[in-house]
C-alpha positions as CSV (number, residue, x, y, z in Angstrom):
1,M,10.1,77.4,65.9
2,T,12.2,79.1,68.6
3,L,12.5,77.6,72.0
4,S,10.5,80.4,73.5
5,A,7.7,80.0,71.0
6,R,7.6,76.3,71.8
7,T,7.5,76.7,75.6
8,Q,4.9,79.4,75.3
9,A,2.7,77.2,73.0
10,I,3.0,74.1,75.1
11,F,2.3,76.1,78.3
12,Q,-1.0,77.3,76.8
13,Q,-1.8,73.8,75.5
14,Q,-1.0,71.9,78.7
15,F,-2.1,74.4,81.4
16,G,-4.9,76.1,79.5
17,Y,-3.8,79.7,80.1
18,P,-0.8,81.8,78.8
19,A,2.6,82.0,80.5
20,A,3.3,85.3,82.4
21,L,7.0,85.4,81.2
22,T,9.8,83.5,79.6
23,V,13.4,83.4,80.6
24,Q,16.6,81.7,79.3
25,A,20.0,80.7,80.6
26,P,22.8,79.6,78.2
27,G,25.2,76.7,78.1
28,R,28.9,77.5,78.0
29,V,32.3,76.6,76.6
30,N,35.5,77.1,78.5
31,L,38.2,78.7,76.3
32,I,41.0,78.0,78.8
33,G,41.4,77.2,82.5
34,E,40.7,73.5,82.9
35,H,40.2,71.8,86.3
36,T,41.3,75.1,87.9
37,D,37.9,76.1,89.3
38,Y,37.9,73.7,92.2
39,N,41.5,74.7,93.0
40,D,40.3,78.3,93.6
41,G,41.9,79.4,90.3
42,F,40.9,81.2,87.2
43,V,38.8,80.2,84.2
44,L,37.9,81.9,80.9
45,P,34.5,80.7,79.6
46,C,32.0,82.3,77.3
47,A,28.2,81.7,77.2
48,I,27.0,80.2,73.9
49,N,23.9,80.6,71.8
50,Y,22.4,77.3,73.0
51,S,20.2,77.6,76.1
52,T,17.5,76.3,78.4
53,T,14.2,78.3,78.1
54,I,11.4,78.4,80.6
55,S,7.9,79.8,80.3
56,A,6.4,80.4,83.7
57,A,3.4,81.8,85.6
58,P,2.7,82.2,89.3
59,R,0.1,80.1,91.1
60,D,-2.1,81.2,94.0
61,D,-1.3,78.0,96.0
62,R,2.0,76.4,97.1
63,Q,2.2,73.8,94.2
64,I,5.0,73.7,91.6
65,R,4.0,72.0,88.3
66,V,6.8,71.4,85.8
67,I,6.7,70.1,82.2
68,A,9.8,68.9,80.5
69,V,9.1,69.3,76.8
70,D,12.3,67.5,75.7
71,Y,11.2,64.4,77.7
72,D,7.8,63.8,76.0
73,N,6.1,66.5,78.2
74,Q,6.8,64.5,81.4
75,Q,5.2,66.4,84.3
76,D,6.4,66.7,87.9
77,Q,4.4,68.2,90.7
78,F,5.4,68.9,94.3
79,S,4.5,71.2,97.2
80,L,6.7,73.9,98.6
81,D,5.5,72.9,102.0
82,A,6.4,69.2,101.8
83,L,9.9,67.7,102.4
84,F,11.9,67.9,99.2
85,E,12.5,64.3,98.1
86,H,14.4,63.0,95.1
87,H,12.3,62.0,92.2
88,P,12.6,58.2,91.9
89,Q,12.9,58.1,88.1
90,W,13.5,61.5,86.4
91,Q,16.9,63.1,86.9
92,W,15.8,66.3,85.2
93,A,13.1,66.7,87.9
94,N,15.8,66.5,90.6
95,Y,17.6,69.5,89.2
96,V,14.3,71.5,89.4
97,R,13.5,70.3,92.9
98,G,17.0,71.0,94.1
99,V,17.1,74.5,92.8
100,I,13.8,75.4,94.3
101,K,14.7,73.7,97.6
102,H,17.9,75.8,97.9
103,L,16.1,79.0,96.7
104,K,13.8,78.7,99.7
105,T,16.9,79.1,102.0
106,R,17.8,82.3,100.3
107,S,14.3,83.9,100.1
108,D,11.0,82.2,101.0
109,A,9.0,85.1,99.6
110,F,7.7,83.0,96.7
111,G,4.7,80.8,96.1
112,G,3.7,78.2,93.6
113,A,4.4,78.2,89.9
114,D,3.7,76.5,86.6
115,L,6.9,75.9,84.5
116,V,7.4,74.6,81.0
117,I,11.1,73.8,80.1
118,S,12.8,73.2,76.8
119,G,16.5,73.4,75.8
120,D,18.9,73.0,73.0
121,V,22.2,72.7,74.9
122,P,23.7,69.4,73.7
123,Q,23.6,66.9,76.6
124,G,26.6,64.9,77.6
125,A,28.9,67.1,75.5
126,G,30.4,69.1,78.4
127,L,28.6,72.3,77.4
128,S,26.8,72.6,80.8
129,S,23.2,71.7,80.0
130,S,22.7,71.0,83.7
131,A,24.0,74.4,84.9
132,S,21.9,76.1,82.2
133,L,18.8,74.3,83.6
134,E,19.7,75.2,87.2
135,V,20.2,78.9,86.4
136,A,17.1,79.1,84.2
137,V,14.9,77.6,87.0
138,G,16.3,80.0,89.5
139,K,15.8,82.9,87.1
140,A,12.2,81.9,86.4
141,I,11.2,81.9,90.1
142,Q,13.2,85.1,90.8
143,A,11.5,86.9,87.9
144,L,7.9,85.7,88.8
145,Y,8.2,86.9,92.4
146,Q,10.8,89.7,91.9
147,L,13.0,88.1,94.6
148,P,15.9,90.3,95.7
149,L,18.5,87.9,94.3
150,D,21.1,88.9,91.7
151,N,22.5,86.6,89.1
152,V,25.6,85.7,91.2
153,A,23.2,84.4,93.9
154,L,21.3,82.4,91.3
155,A,24.6,80.9,90.1
156,L,25.6,79.9,93.7
157,N,22.1,78.5,94.3
158,G,22.5,76.3,91.2
159,Q,25.9,75.0,92.3
160,E,24.5,74.2,95.8
161,A,21.6,72.3,94.3
162,E,23.9,70.3,92.1
163,N,26.4,69.6,94.9
164,Q,23.9,68.9,97.7
165,F,20.7,67.7,96.1
166,V,21.7,66.1,92.7
167,G,25.0,64.9,94.2
168,C,27.6,66.1,91.7
169,N,30.6,67.9,93.1
170,C,31.0,70.6,90.5
171,G,32.9,73.9,90.8
172,I,31.2,77.3,90.3
173,M,32.3,78.1,86.7
174,D,29.4,76.6,84.8
175,Q,26.6,78.3,86.7
176,M,28.6,81.6,87.0
177,I,29.0,82.0,83.2
178,S,25.4,80.9,82.5
179,A,24.2,83.6,84.9
180,Q,26.8,86.4,84.0
181,G,27.7,85.9,80.4
182,Q,27.9,89.0,78.1
183,R,27.4,89.2,74.3
184,G,30.7,89.3,72.4
185,H,32.7,88.7,75.6
186,A,34.4,85.9,77.5
187,L,34.4,86.2,81.3
188,L,37.5,85.8,83.4
189,I,36.3,84.4,86.6
190,D,38.3,84.3,89.9
191,C,36.8,81.1,91.4
192,R,37.9,82.1,94.9
193,S,36.5,85.7,95.1
194,L,33.9,85.2,92.4
195,E,35.1,88.5,90.9
196,T,34.6,88.6,87.1
197,R,36.1,90.6,84.3
198,A,34.5,90.8,80.9
199,V,37.1,90.1,78.1
200,S,36.1,91.3,74.7
201,M,36.4,88.8,71.9
202,P,37.7,89.9,68.4
203,D,34.8,90.6,66.0
204,N,35.8,88.2,63.3
205,V,36.5,85.2,65.4
206,A,34.2,82.2,65.6
207,V,33.9,79.9,68.7
208,M,33.9,76.5,67.2
209,I,33.0,73.5,69.4
210,I,33.5,70.0,68.0
211,N,32.1,67.0,69.9
212,S,34.4,64.0,69.5
213,N,31.4,61.7,70.3
214,V,33.7,59.5,72.4
215,K,31.6,57.7,74.9
216,R,32.8,59.2,78.2
217,G,33.6,56.5,80.6
218,L,35.4,57.0,84.0
219,V,34.6,60.7,84.1
220,D,33.2,60.8,87.7
221,S,35.8,58.5,89.3
222,E,38.8,60.1,87.5
223,Y,37.4,63.6,88.3
224,N,37.3,62.7,92.0
225,T,40.8,61.2,91.8
226,R,42.2,64.4,90.3
227,R,40.5,66.5,93.0
228,Q,42.1,64.3,95.7
229,Q,45.5,64.6,94.0
230,C,45.2,68.4,93.9
231,E,44.2,68.5,97.5
232,A,47.2,66.3,98.4
233,A,49.5,68.7,96.5
234,A,48.0,71.7,98.3
235,R,48.8,70.0,101.6
236,H,52.4,69.4,100.5
237,F,52.8,73.2,99.8
238,Q,50.9,74.0,103.0
239,V,48.3,76.2,101.3
240,K,44.5,76.3,101.1
241,A,44.5,75.5,97.4
242,L,46.9,75.2,94.4
243,R,45.8,78.7,93.4
244,D,48.3,79.9,96.1
245,V,51.3,78.2,94.6
246,S,53.3,80.2,91.9
247,E,55.4,78.5,89.2
248,A,58.5,79.6,91.1
249,D,57.2,78.1,94.4
250,F,56.5,74.8,92.5
251,A,60.0,74.7,91.0
252,A,61.6,75.3,94.4
253,N,59.5,73.0,96.6
254,A,58.2,70.1,94.5
255,A,61.0,67.8,95.7
256,G,59.7,64.9,97.7
257,M,56.2,64.9,96.2
258,D,54.7,61.8,94.6
259,E,55.6,62.0,90.9
260,V,52.0,61.7,89.7
261,V,50.7,64.3,92.2
262,A,53.5,66.6,91.2
263,R,52.4,66.5,87.5
264,R,48.8,67.1,88.4
265,A,49.8,70.1,90.5
266,R,52.1,71.4,87.7
267,H,49.1,71.4,85.3
268,I,46.9,73.5,87.7
269,I,49.7,76.0,88.5
270,T,50.7,76.6,84.9
271,E,47.1,76.6,83.7
272,N,46.3,79.4,86.1
273,A,49.1,81.4,84.7
274,R,48.1,80.6,81.1
275,T,44.5,81.7,81.8
276,L,45.5,85.1,83.1
277,A,47.8,85.5,80.0
278,A,45.0,84.4,77.7
279,A,42.6,87.0,79.0
280,D,45.2,89.7,78.2
281,A,45.9,88.2,74.8
282,L,42.2,88.2,73.9
283,T,41.7,91.8,75.0
284,R,44.6,92.8,72.7
285,G,43.1,90.7,69.9
286,D,46.3,88.7,69.8
287,L,45.1,85.4,68.3
288,R,48.7,84.1,67.8
289,Q,49.5,84.2,71.5
290,M,46.0,82.9,72.3
291,G,46.8,80.0,70.1
292,E,50.1,79.3,71.8
293,L,48.5,79.4,75.2
294,M,45.7,77.0,74.1
295,A,48.2,74.6,72.6
296,A,50.2,74.6,75.9
297,S,47.0,74.0,77.8
298,H,46.2,71.0,75.7
299,A,49.7,69.6,76.0
300,S,49.5,70.0,79.8
301,M,46.1,68.3,80.0
302,R,47.4,65.5,77.8
303,D,50.8,64.9,79.5
304,D,50.6,66.2,83.1
305,F,46.9,66.0,84.0
306,E,46.3,63.0,81.7
307,I,42.6,63.7,80.9
308,T,42.7,63.6,77.1
309,V,42.0,60.5,74.9
310,P,43.5,59.7,71.5
311,P,40.5,60.7,69.4
312,I,40.5,64.2,71.1
313,D,44.2,64.6,70.5
314,T,43.6,63.6,66.8
315,L,40.8,66.3,66.5
316,V,43.1,68.9,67.9
317,E,45.8,68.0,65.4
318,I,43.4,68.1,62.5
319,V,42.2,71.6,63.4
320,K,45.7,72.9,64.2
321,A,46.9,71.8,60.8
322,V,44.3,74.0,59.1
323,I,44.6,77.1,61.2
324,G,48.3,77.2,61.9
325,D,49.0,80.2,64.2
326,E,45.8,82.0,63.3
327,G,43.8,81.0,66.4
328,G,43.9,78.2,68.9
329,V,42.4,74.8,69.7
330,R,42.4,72.5,72.7
331,M,40.2,70.0,74.6
332,T,37.6,71.7,76.8
333,G,35.6,70.3,79.7
334,G,36.3,67.5,82.2
335,G,38.1,65.2,79.9
336,F,38.0,61.5,78.7
337,G,36.0,62.5,75.6
338,G,33.6,65.4,75.1
339,C,34.6,68.4,73.0
340,I,37.4,70.5,71.7
341,V,37.1,74.3,71.4
342,A,38.7,76.3,68.6
343,L,38.9,80.1,68.3
344,I,39.4,80.8,64.7
345,P,38.9,83.6,62.1
346,Q,35.5,83.3,60.4
347,Q,37.2,82.7,57.0
348,H,38.7,79.4,58.2
349,V,35.4,77.9,59.5
350,T,34.5,76.0,56.3
351,A,38.0,74.7,55.8
352,V,38.1,73.4,59.4
353,Q,34.7,71.7,59.0
354,N,35.7,70.0,55.8
355,A,39.0,68.8,57.2
356,V,37.3,67.4,60.3
357,M,34.6,65.7,58.2
358,Q,37.1,64.0,56.0
359,E,40.0,63.1,58.4
360,Y,38.4,62.4,61.8
361,P,36.3,59.4,60.7
362,A,39.2,58.0,58.7
363,K,41.6,58.2,61.6
364,T,39.2,57.2,64.5
365,G,36.2,55.5,63.0
366,L,34.0,58.1,64.8
367,Q,31.8,60.9,63.5
368,S,32.1,64.3,65.1
369,T,29.4,67.0,65.6
370,C,30.3,70.6,65.0
371,Y,28.7,73.8,66.6
372,V,29.7,77.2,65.4
373,C,28.8,79.6,68.3
374,Q,28.8,83.2,69.3
375,A,29.7,84.5,72.7
376,S,26.2,85.2,74.1
377,P,24.4,87.0,76.9
378,G,23.8,85.2,80.3
379,A,20.5,84.5,82.0
380,G,17.6,86.9,81.4
381,Y,14.2,87.5,80.0
382,V,13.1,86.4,76.5
383,E,10.8,88.8,74.7
């Protein structure tokens, strides 16, 4: 049963009438450009064919009722006219409440709604299940009431909700690609101007995501430390953000910096350059250069930014040994576990899966989970 069939059926069953419409917003994987988003830099993600789906209908009062199918049909209810408070137990409900609270500041021309939510974006894998939920909730309300908000506004709204209501200090990339993704394309996003450029993906290339299933400890504290180090580096160079420092500037003016801060800065500065080069390589269909850039990105995350862990490095090595220079592989996401992403010709998918299944448990004692994805459309209606 598809997600939309499930949400529509449960809507009818729980609320006793049919949903008026169904929308979806996808998860994402970042092909290259890691930790660059909060440094006003460049990222190159694509939306994936795993999403959050919401069936919805307007109400004639000011109540919002929400059912979370994936949490045993837990139901939250709140009024648009009351103070928006945090749900004491259910974190999923806080994403919904936060999005709707911030939507009211953009347009108050909407009333109540009944919503039924289900998703298949793997949680805790760094594939942006939370951004997918935020954008889908915004899209559902926007669609029900035909609010004059475009998908960029819905992305910004989701980021605001996560920063200010949920309390996670994320950049804009995840919501932006969920809102703006295009089938068969990655999206080069300038995280300062929010300008985007669609980058076509070669037809015969699979986007393979492999979850290391490493329990991710330290993520929040280490993430915040990295942000502080990047901000310290920007102050050293007397710029707003590391986006404004070229590789030549860094080489000429890095003297006197704390050694660790300098390595963190070098990752961001070189990663921005790699991301721009990768967009051009993909456009040309140059998988060899894309592979070199992804390998350099991984080495920089491992050695300069220090956010990889041994099982992740092992996974990357296993995949690289199979594909050689036909495609690329690197860690993706915040780090300290999570996933690797590989861009590989379709004909190598089975060989990569087999190698990972055999070698990864033997070398790490862990089992991986593999997702073979396509670059997919961003938020919109589901027929």
